[in-house]
C-alpha angles and dihedrals in degrees: 000000000000129000091269094077101074094048093045091049091048091054091046089055090050091054096042116112137039091319092062092125097024091067095041109129093220092054093047095048099033090230124145119251089234095046115130120239092253091055091052092049092052090049091051091051092049092052092047091051092049091049091054089052090051094249117134114221112205115210113259120228144086097288107035118182116259112256128356124328115233122236092241091053091050092049091052092047094051090049089056091052090049090058111068095201090057096036093059089060092054091046090060090058100044139062119300100184102092133145092242095049112131102179120119093233120132116253092244092064092052091046093052092045094049093046090052092050092045095050093044093048092049092048092052093044090055093047093047092055096256090114126224111320115232115267123223118227111280094011117140120262142108121305127204110260116250114272094022117126134194118262129232117318092021092284121134121240119264092257090055099054110145090229091062092065093042092054092048093048093047095049094045096048097042089052090051093045098050090056092058119089088208090074092061091041088057091053092048088052089052090051089055093044093053087054098197124147090219090064125067136163088269086084090061091051090053092047092051090052098044106032095092092054091050092049095052091044087069094063095032091055089062093054095084096049110028118117090219111047093171091059092047089050088058089052090049089054089062090060099050088104086080087067127277089242091060095044093044093051093050093046090049091052090053098043103038094089090052091047093051093049092051092047090052094048092049091053092050093046092050091051092051092051092046091051094058111094109167121066091244092051091047092054092048092048091045092052092052093043093048091053091050093047092049096046103041116003104048095049090049093048091049090049091052091044092056089064099035093103096063099082102273115155092215114119095239093153093057090046091054091047093051091048092050091049092051090049088051091051091050090051092051092047092051093051117092115263093222137040094254095099135027121256115274118253090236091067092058091047093051093049092049089050090050092053090049089064090063098230125193119290097262094049091044092055091049092051093047091049091051092048091050089050091052091047091052092047091051093050092044094050094043099044115004104042096054088061099032100055097050089046092053089050091051093050092049090051092049091050092052091050091051089052088055090050091251096135093156093054091045091051091050091052091050094047091051089053096053094095089057090049091051091048094048093047089050090052089047089062093041130024095008097045095094097043116111112251095348099101089051091050091051091050092052092049091048091050090050089054090051091053091050091050089051093050092049090051092053092048094049099039101088091064103018112029092160093060089042090058091050091051090050089052088057089047092053090049096052103036116110104180129072093229092057092043093054091049094049093046092053092050092048093051090051092050091047091053094045091046090052093053091047090234125138116256111260140082115354116261120231123236118236111243122225120275116263131210123247091248091054090051091049092050091050090049092048094048093039096240096117120092088233095046093093092051092050096049091045090054092050092052092048092051092050092052091050091050093052091050092053093048096051094043092054 
């Protein structure tokens, strides 16, 4: 390839990025792309004369630069126009439709090209903080769809940003243009029209090969500094026709420094958290780490993540997973180690932030489990524990009183605790129902209370069967196991029966049988049906044996 290539590529590199049109020599000087060298020289002299007289000369043209143009910037721009190998690059990225144009191109080609340049330049001006350049009447650009109105304060809604239409127009028209041989024919004509030995058609070959990379560099250069990465990612999507490989490479060039800085900060943060051994040190380290992750790392990871789908080789997914895991570790460290205090709000916020980063499946499950645990701890400490702990104390007190044979005092303690039992059982069916292990613990505690009620009823029944029955009613209400229920039911039936007969509670009393005649007794003895028959016959046999012994011995 000829000697044009290095100079053309150098100028393409100078223009690459969001200031593609801002640095264009024709825009800076206000000269026409078809202006002859003599015309450009005279313009340079006129500007220099005006500068000596202290008069600022603003560049003429449709898209003048905002503010004044410095003398150094003007000098550099005129030097570009004085060098044909560099000038041809700037011609590609500025307006072709000029009164002094002499090329044989059809007017439609120039119109499409200029509309693409105009839309692209305005989009980049707006993104770079220069605001929307004024549009002349009839100039190309997005229009507000019919029926759309401005929002509050005269500002358009997010979906109606002027830049949206400019980016769409620029991407669509540049794609259409670069597929037309007439574009390159125009540039070859310009090479011939400039008529300079330093410039050959090799320059056009280089432009055709590199133009797509330069175009995507404009949007990719905004990726590292935009306040709205998601919106810029949508604009990048409109340029994927240049090839995802091209777009991915340019984005990676722009975002690699950011990626490396985040990777380094994550490594340092992980080391600091791992080096904290005591609970106090862990909380201090977690507080500092959480602030650093929130302020610098998470925004950078989300920025990188917005562009991860465009073919970059950067490990953005692993970066997001590591960040989420560190946020999880900070949340766990900031949570209280015991159940004496509720989880801090910061822990929930950090876990929610970690999930927002969309970590890998294993990390996501860990974070969700930790968040569920914190949720349960918060509900338990706020609602369950205030009823559970006093109830445990009451049951322990009642059990001690029973051990000291103070059944009446134990029953009073249990009866006073029934509101807590009702409250806790209601929570067991409501707020505590989804907590791991808590419903079972409440059931066990309730069953223990039922057993104590039962034991108090048995101890009080000999002298106070009515109160014993009431205590058994409580026991039946609060029992949760079948074994306890069977025991309580049997005791209640016994108390009901004894209470109905008007007898004191204790061993059962026998009932006297009817009087029998002597004959009946003798018959029962003879036939062996009487309870004393066995004793009688045994005595007879013993007497016979004794008699025989006496006879034979005499």
